C-alpha positions as CSV (number, residue, x, y, z in Angstrom):
1,X,30.2,-31.7,4.6
2,X,27.5,-29.8,3.2
3,X,25.3,-28.0,6.0
4,X,21.6,-27.8,4.6
5,X,20.2,-25.1,6.9
6,X,16.1,-24.2,6.9
7,X,15.7,-20.4,7.0
8,X,13.6,-18.9,9.6
9,X,12.8,-15.3,10.6
10,X,15.2,-13.9,13.0
11,X,14.7,-10.8,15.3
12,X,17.8,-8.8,15.5
13,X,18.3,-5.9,17.7
14,X,18.3,-2.5,16.0
15,X,20.6,0.0,17.4
16,X,20.9,3.6,16.0
17,X,23.0,6.3,17.4
18,X,20.9,8.9,19.0
19,X,17.6,7.1,18.9
20,X,18.1,3.6,21.2
21,X,15.3,4.2,23.2
22,X,13.0,3.7,20.1
23,X,11.1,0.2,20.2
24,X,10.8,-0.6,16.5
25,X,8.1,-3.5,17.5
26,X,8.2,-7.2,16.1
27,X,7.0,-6.2,12.5
28,X,9.8,-3.5,12.6
29,X,12.6,-6.0,13.6
30,X,11.8,-8.8,11.0
31,X,11.0,-6.5,7.7
32,X,12.9,-3.0,8.1
33,X,16.3,-2.3,6.6
34,X,18.7,0.1,8.4
35,X,17.6,3.5,8.1
36,X,18.6,5.8,5.2
37,X,20.2,9.0,6.0
38,X,16.8,10.6,5.0
39,X,14.9,8.3,7.3
40,X,17.2,9.0,10.1
41,X,16.7,12.8,9.5
42,X,13.1,12.3,9.7
43,X,13.4,10.2,12.6
44,X,15.5,12.6,14.6
45,X,12.9,15.4,13.7
46,X,10.1,13.2,14.8
47,X,11.6,12.4,18.4
48,X,12.4,16.1,18.9
49,X,8.6,16.9,18.6
50,X,7.2,13.6,20.3
51,X,9.9,12.2,22.2
52,X,12.0,8.8,21.9
53,X,9.7,6.5,24.0
54,X,7.7,5.1,21.1
55,X,7.2,2.1,19.1
56,X,6.9,2.4,15.2
57,X,4.4,0.9,13.5
58,X,4.6,-0.8,10.1
59,X,1.8,-1.1,7.4
60,X,1.0,-5.0,7.1
61,X,-0.1,-5.0,3.4
62,X,0.4,-2.6,0.1
63,X,3.2,-1.2,-1.4
64,X,4.1,1.0,1.5
65,X,5.6,-1.2,4.2
66,X,7.8,1.1,6.1
67,X,6.8,3.4,8.9
68,X,8.4,6.2,7.2
69,X,6.0,6.8,4.1
70,X,7.7,9.4,2.0
71,X,6.0,11.2,-0.9
72,X,5.0,14.2,-2.4
73,X,1.5,14.4,-0.5
74,X,0.8,18.3,-1.3
75,X,2.0,18.5,-4.8
76,X,4.4,21.3,-4.1
77,X,7.9,20.6,-4.8
78,X,9.8,18.2,-2.6
79,X,8.5,15.2,-0.6
80,X,6.9,15.0,2.8
81,X,7.2,12.2,5.2
82,X,4.2,10.2,7.4
83,X,5.5,8.1,10.4
84,X,3.3,5.9,12.1
85,X,3.8,4.9,15.9
86,X,2.6,4.5,19.5
87,X,3.7,5.6,22.8
88,X,5.3,3.4,25.4
89,X,4.2,3.4,29.3
90,X,1.5,4.0,31.3
91,X,-0.1,7.8,31.4
92,X,1.1,8.3,27.8
93,X,-1.3,9.2,24.9
94,X,-3.2,5.6,24.1
95,X,-3.5,4.3,20.4
96,X,-1.8,4.5,17.3
97,X,-0.7,8.2,15.9
98,X,0.4,9.5,12.7
99,X,2.6,12.4,12.4
100,X,3.3,14.2,9.1
101,X,6.7,16.1,8.6
102,X,7.8,18.7,6.1
103,X,11.0,20.7,5.5
104,X,11.4,24.2,6.3
105,X,13.3,27.0,4.4
106,X,16.5,25.6,5.7
107,X,15.9,22.2,4.2
108,X,15.5,20.8,7.7
109,X,12.7,18.1,8.8
110,X,10.1,19.4,11.0
111,X,6.9,18.1,12.4
112,X,3.6,19.8,11.3
113,X,1.2,17.8,12.8
114,X,0.3,14.6,15.0
115,X,-3.1,13.1,14.8
116,X,-4.8,10.1,16.1
117,X,-5.3,7.0,14.2
118,X,-8.2,5.0,13.9
119,X,-7.0,1.5,14.9
120,X,-4.6,-0.5,16.7
121,X,-2.8,-1.8,13.7
122,X,-2.0,-0.4,10.0
123,X,-3.3,-2.5,7.4
124,X,-2.5,-0.3,4.3
125,X,-1.2,3.0,3.2
126,X,-1.8,4.6,-0.2
127,X,-1.0,7.9,-1.7
128,X,-3.0,8.6,-4.7
129,X,-5.2,11.2,-6.2
130,X,-9.0,10.5,-6.5
131,X,-11.8,12.2,-8.5
132,X,-11.1,15.1,-10.9
133,X,-8.3,16.6,-8.3
134,X,-4.6,15.9,-9.2
135,X,-3.9,16.4,-5.5
136,X,-3.0,13.5,-3.5
137,X,-4.6,11.9,-0.7
138,X,-3.3,9.7,1.9
139,X,-5.5,6.7,2.3
140,X,-5.0,4.9,5.3
141,X,-6.6,1.3,6.4
142,X,-6.6,0.7,10.2
143,X,-7.0,-2.8,11.8
144,X,-9.4,-3.3,14.8
145,X,-8.2,-6.0,16.5
146,X,-11.7,-6.8,18.0
147,X,-13.4,-6.5,14.8
148,X,-13.0,-8.1,11.4
149,X,-14.0,-4.7,9.8
150,X,-11.4,-2.1,9.2
151,X,-11.3,1.5,9.5
152,X,-10.7,3.8,6.4
153,X,-9.5,7.2,6.7
154,X,-8.7,9.7,3.9
155,X,-6.2,12.8,4.9
156,X,-5.2,15.5,2.8
157,X,-2.1,17.7,3.3
158,X,-2.9,21.4,2.1
159,X,-1.5,24.7,2.6
160,X,0.4,23.6,5.9
161,X,-2.9,21.7,7.3
162,X,-3.0,18.1,7.5
163,X,-6.8,17.0,7.6
164,X,-9.2,14.2,7.7
165,X,-11.5,14.5,4.6
166,X,-13.4,10.9,4.4
167,X,-14.0,8.2,6.7
168,X,-15.6,4.9,6.4
169,X,-15.2,1.1,7.4
170,X,-14.3,-1.7,5.0
171,X,-12.7,-5.3,4.9
172,X,-11.0,-4.8,1.7
173,X,-9.8,-2.0,-0.5
174,X,-8.0,-1.1,-3.5
175,X,-7.3,2.2,-5.4
176,X,-8.0,2.0,-9.2
177,X,-9.3,3.7,-11.9
178,X,-11.9,0.7,-12.6
179,X,-14.2,2.6,-14.8
180,X,-11.8,4.0,-17.2
181,X,-12.7,7.8,-16.6
182,X,-9.1,9.0,-15.9
183,X,-9.5,9.5,-11.9
184,X,-9.0,6.8,-9.5
185,X,-11.8,5.4,-7.5
186,X,-12.0,3.3,-4.1
187,X,-13.5,-0.2,-4.6
188,X,-14.1,-1.2,-0.9
189,X,-15.7,-4.5,0.4
190,X,-18.0,-3.9,3.6
191,X,-20.4,-5.6,5.9
192,X,-24.4,-4.6,5.6
193,X,-27.0,-5.7,8.2
194,X,-30.4,-5.7,6.9
195,X,-32.6,-3.5,9.1
196,X,-35.5,-5.7,8.8
197,X,-34.4,-9.2,9.5
198,X,-30.9,-8.3,10.8
199,X,-29.2,-11.0,8.5
200,X,-25.4,-9.9,7.3
201,X,-24.1,-9.8,4.1
202,X,-21.3,-8.1,2.2
203,X,-21.1,-5.7,-0.5
204,X,-18.5,-4.1,-2.8
205,X,-19.1,-0.2,-3.3
206,X,-17.2,2.0,-5.8
207,X,-16.2,5.4,-3.8
208,X,-15.5,8.6,-5.6
209,X,-13.7,12.0,-4.0
210,X,-16.2,14.7,-5.1
211,X,-15.8,18.4,-3.9
212,X,-13.4,17.2,-1.2
213,X,-16.0,14.6,-0.2
214,X,-16.2,10.9,-0.2
215,X,-19.2,9.6,-1.9
216,X,-20.5,6.2,-2.5
217,X,-21.7,5.6,-6.0
218,X,-23.1,2.5,-6.5
219,X,-22.8,-1.1,-4.8
220,X,-22.9,-5.0,-5.7
221,X,-23.8,-8.0,-3.6
222,X,-21.0,-10.4,-2.6
223,X,-21.4,-14.1,-2.4
224,X,-23.6,-15.3,0.5
225,X,-21.3,-18.2,1.7
226,X,-18.5,-15.7,2.9
227,X,-17.5,-15.1,6.7
228,X,-14.4,-12.8,6.0
229,X,-12.0,-11.3,3.3
230,X,-8.4,-12.0,3.4
231,X,-6.8,-10.7,0.5
232,X,-7.0,-8.2,-2.7
233,X,-5.2,-7.8,-6.1
234,X,-5.8,-5.2,-8.9
235,X,-5.4,-6.9,-12.4
236,X,-6.9,-6.6,-15.8
237,X,-8.4,-9.3,-18.4
238,X,-7.1,-9.8,-21.9
239,X,-9.4,-7.0,-22.9
240,X,-7.7,-4.8,-20.4
241,X,-10.8,-4.5,-18.4
242,X,-9.5,-3.7,-14.8
243,X,-10.9,-5.8,-12.0
244,X,-10.2,-6.3,-8.5
245,X,-9.7,-10.0,-7.3
246,X,-10.9,-10.8,-4.0
247,X,-9.9,-13.7,-1.7
248,X,-12.5,-14.8,0.7
249,X,-12.9,-17.4,3.6
250,X,-16.3,-19.3,3.0
251,X,-18.4,-21.0,5.7
252,X,-16.7,-24.1,5.2
253,X,-13.2,-22.6,5.9
254,X,-11.6,-22.8,2.4
255,X,-10.6,-19.9,0.5
256,X,-12.5,-18.9,-2.9
257,X,-12.1,-16.0,-5.3
258,X,-14.7,-13.3,-6.4
259,X,-14.1,-10.8,-9.1
260,X,-15.5,-7.2,-9.1
261,X,-15.4,-5.3,-12.2
262,X,-16.9,-2.4,-14.1
263,X,-18.6,-3.2,-17.5
264,X,-21.8,-2.1,-19.4
265,X,-21.9,1.2,-17.4
266,X,-22.0,-0.4,-13.9
267,X,-20.2,-2.2,-11.4
268,X,-20.5,-6.1,-11.3
269,X,-19.5,-9.0,-9.6
270,X,-19.9,-11.8,-12.1
271,X,-18.6,-14.4,-9.8
272,X,-21.7,-13.9,-7.7
273,X,-24.4,-13.4,-10.5
274,X,-23.9,-16.3,-12.5
275,X,-22.7,-19.0,-9.9
276,X,-19.5,-20.0,-11.1
277,X,-17.8,-22.7,-9.0
278,X,-15.1,-20.4,-7.4
279,X,-12.6,-22.9,-6.8
280,X,-12.4,-23.9,-3.1
281,X,-9.1,-24.3,-1.9
282,X,-7.3,-24.6,1.5
283,X,-5.8,-21.4,3.4
284,X,-3.1,-19.5,2.0
285,X,-3.8,-20.3,-1.5
286,X,-4.4,-16.5,-2.8
287,X,-4.8,-15.0,-6.2
288,X,-1.7,-13.5,-7.5
289,X,-0.1,-12.4,-10.8
290,X,2.2,-15.2,-11.1
291,X,4.2,-14.2,-14.4
292,X,3.7,-10.3,-13.7
293,X,1.8,-9.7,-17.1
294,X,-1.1,-8.0,-15.5
295,X,-3.4,-10.3,-15.1
296,X,-4.3,-12.2,-11.9
297,X,-4.2,-15.8,-11.5
298,X,-6.6,-17.8,-9.5
299,X,-5.1,-21.2,-8.0
300,X,-7.0,-24.3,-7.7
301,X,-5.2,-27.4,-6.3
302,X,-5.4,-31.1,-6.3
303,X,-3.8,-34.2,-5.0
304,X,-0.2,-34.5,-6.3
305,X,0.7,-37.8,-8.0
306,X,1.0,-40.6,-5.3
307,X,-0.8,-38.3,-2.9
308,X,-4.4,-39.2,-3.7
309,X,-5.3,-41.1,-0.6
310,X,-2.7,-39.3,1.7
311,X,-4.2,-37.7,5.0
312,X,-4.8,-33.8,5.0
313,X,-1.4,-32.9,6.9
314,X,0.5,-35.1,4.5
315,X,-0.8,-33.7,1.3
316,X,1.3,-32.2,-1.5
317,X,-0.8,-30.3,-4.0
318,X,-0.7,-29.9,-7.9
319,X,-1.9,-26.1,-8.7
320,X,-3.6,-25.3,-11.5
321,X,-3.7,-21.4,-12.1
322,X,-6.8,-20.1,-13.9
323,X,-7.6,-16.7,-15.5
324,X,-10.9,-15.1,-16.1
325,X,-11.5,-13.6,-19.3
326,X,-14.0,-11.2,-21.2
327,X,-16.2,-13.9,-22.2
328,X,-17.1,-15.1,-18.6
329,X,-15.0,-18.0,-18.5
330,X,-12.3,-19.5,-16.3
331,X,-9.2,-20.9,-18.2
332,X,-6.2,-22.6,-17.2
333,X,-3.2,-20.8,-18.1
334,X,-0.6,-23.5,-16.6
335,X,0.0,-25.8,-13.5
336,X,2.7,-26.4,-11.3
337,X,4.0,-26.8,-7.7
338,X,3.3,-24.0,-5.2
339,X,5.3,-23.5,-2.3
340,X,3.6,-21.2,-0.2
341,X,6.0,-21.1,2.6
342,X,9.2,-20.5,0.5
343,X,6.9,-18.0,-1.9
344,X,7.6,-19.6,-5.2
345,X,6.1,-21.4,-8.2
346,X,7.4,-23.8,-10.2
347,X,5.4,-24.4,-13.5
348,X,5.4,-27.6,-15.1
349,X,6.6,-27.8,-18.6
350,X,4.4,-30.3,-20.8
351,X,6.5,-33.4,-20.6
352,X,6.2,-33.2,-16.9
353,X,2.3,-33.4,-16.7
354,X,1.5,-36.8,-15.2
355,X,5.0,-37.7,-14.7
356,X,6.5,-35.8,-12.0
357,X,5.5,-35.6,-8.1
358,X,7.3,-33.9,-5.1
359,X,8.6,-34.9,-1.8
360,X,9.8,-32.8,1.2
361,X,13.4,-33.6,2.1
362,X,12.8,-34.5,6.0
363,X,16.5,-33.7,6.8
364,X,17.1,-30.3,4.7
365,X,13.4,-29.1,3.9
366,X,14.5,-28.9,0.3
367,X,11.7,-29.9,-2.2
368,X,12.6,-32.6,-4.3
369,X,11.0,-33.4,-7.9
370,X,11.0,-37.0,-8.9
371,X,9.9,-39.4,-11.9
372,X,6.6,-40.9,-10.6
373,X,6.6,-44.5,-11.1
374,X,3.5,-45.6,-9.3
375,X,4.2,-45.5,-5.7
376,X,5.0,-42.4,-3.8
377,X,6.5,-44.6,-0.8
378,X,9.1,-46.3,-2.8
379,X,12.4,-45.2,-4.3
380,X,12.1,-43.0,-7.3
381,X,14.5,-41.3,-9.7
382,X,15.3,-37.7,-8.5
383,X,15.2,-35.1,-11.2
384,X,16.0,-32.0,-9.2
385,X,15.9,-30.3,-5.9
386,X,15.0,-26.5,-4.9
387,X,16.8,-25.1,-1.8
388,X,15.9,-21.5,-0.3
389,X,18.6,-20.2,1.7
390,X,20.1,-16.9,3.0
391,X,22.4,-15.2,0.6
392,X,25.4,-15.6,2.8
393,X,25.4,-19.2,2.6
394,X,25.3,-19.4,-1.3
395,X,28.9,-20.3,-1.9
396,X,28.4,-23.2,0.4
397,X,25.7,-24.6,-1.8
398,X,27.4,-23.4,-4.9
399,X,30.5,-25.8,-4.4
400,X,28.1,-28.7,-4.1
401,X,26.6,-28.7,-7.3
402,X,23.7,-26.1,-6.7
403,X,23.1,-23.4,-9.0
404,X,21.3,-19.9,-8.4
405,X,17.9,-19.5,-10.5
406,X,16.4,-16.3,-8.4
407,X,16.8,-14.1,-5.5
408,X,15.1,-11.7,-3.7
409,X,16.1,-9.7,-0.8
410,X,18.3,-11.5,1.3
411,X,16.9,-15.2,0.1
412,X,18.6,-17.1,-2.8
413,X,16.7,-19.7,-4.7
414,X,19.0,-22.5,-5.5
415,X,18.5,-25.8,-7.8
416,X,20.3,-28.9,-8.0
417,X,20.1,-31.2,-11.3
418,X,20.3,-35.0,-11.1
419,X,23.6,-36.1,-12.7
420,X,21.4,-38.5,-15.0
421,X,22.4,-37.8,-18.6
422,X,19.7,-40.0,-20.3
423,X,16.5,-39.0,-18.7
424,X,14.3,-37.0,-20.9
425,X,12.4,-35.4,-17.8
426,X,15.5,-33.4,-16.3
427,X,15.2,-29.8,-17.2
428,X,18.0,-27.3,-18.6
429,X,19.0,-24.5,-16.3
430,X,17.1,-22.2,-18.8
431,X,13.9,-24.1,-18.8
432,X,13.9,-24.1,-15.1
433,X,14.4,-20.3,-14.9
434,X,11.9,-19.8,-17.3
435,X,9.2,-21.8,-15.6
436,X,10.2,-20.4,-11.8
437,X,8.5,-17.4,-10.2
438,X,9.1,-16.0,-7.0
439,X,5.2,-14.7,-5.6
440,X,4.1,-12.7,-2.4
């Protein structure tokens, strides 16, 4: 009998020869793969310098998610490494620390410098040149648990010295050449307090590096109904205008999206300036480049067929994905079902519009697509079902009529089609693969 199993995160014990005393932390246990040979060499050099009683810390967002960030930081031949950690036990150094390691003439890793971080967690790490210099900067956003604001620190490694060259605070940060001057800038969102009446408001700012100093060039207001910022993505409009899409939490506890771009020689937030309906939706519905074409899609939701009178906890949503264009309009790009917990989007083909709904299989947790016939509580013709499983279980599903449509990491995305041969709403495997996207 087929055993349908829902995948949940499992905390696995991590054991490495020579460094078993190191605590990898919860985030490390979930996301860190087995160390590579290079990472192991870096780790051995680290514990020779600072000892083994440390907990590695992992960036929570961005492209660099490892506690070992390896890149060419000083623009000289060969890579350097950054490692983030905290000390364990009473009487040890407190807080989060960052260590830069380099290679000596014998091609062996050694610790160059250890400096204190500016928070208790790491939100994001970016390695990027800024301004007119080709030298890379280490841009680290630290999270402070007691505050919604984050600490921004910019480091540079030159002539064997690792030093801080800029600091600020922010809620959101992205690195992008937003004004097309062939140099990367920082776009950040900060909370500002009016000195006269003490009122608070957020603004987006453009920061540049000039003569090794971080300089704020210009700012623009963000929407007044925002209480915090939760997500950001860099994308472009159809005319290749670069933009930062910023998801925020409103005072109605809903998500909306603001767009910051550079147009007509200045930084702009058209979503604040022209008062668009910013498509408020439930938490978790963030902007994302669903089809990876460079355009960021903004989700908007409505009740799925049959759920119009459902209570909130029972709702299933149809998601419409909008794009913002150079004519300052939002246009629907496609619609479909978005499974946030399993991280996928199933775009509806045109013949499914106003015809197909979904229900979750209470036993297996699979999402089942049905031909809607007027009552969600009555039996409906099943069209297909999607299962998200561990790769090690794939053969178990394959033998029971499921087919692989996509995969990511250790997860496989499987579909099982209805056996009905005369139902025109049933899709082909190629149609499903062309309509199915894994998103983060």
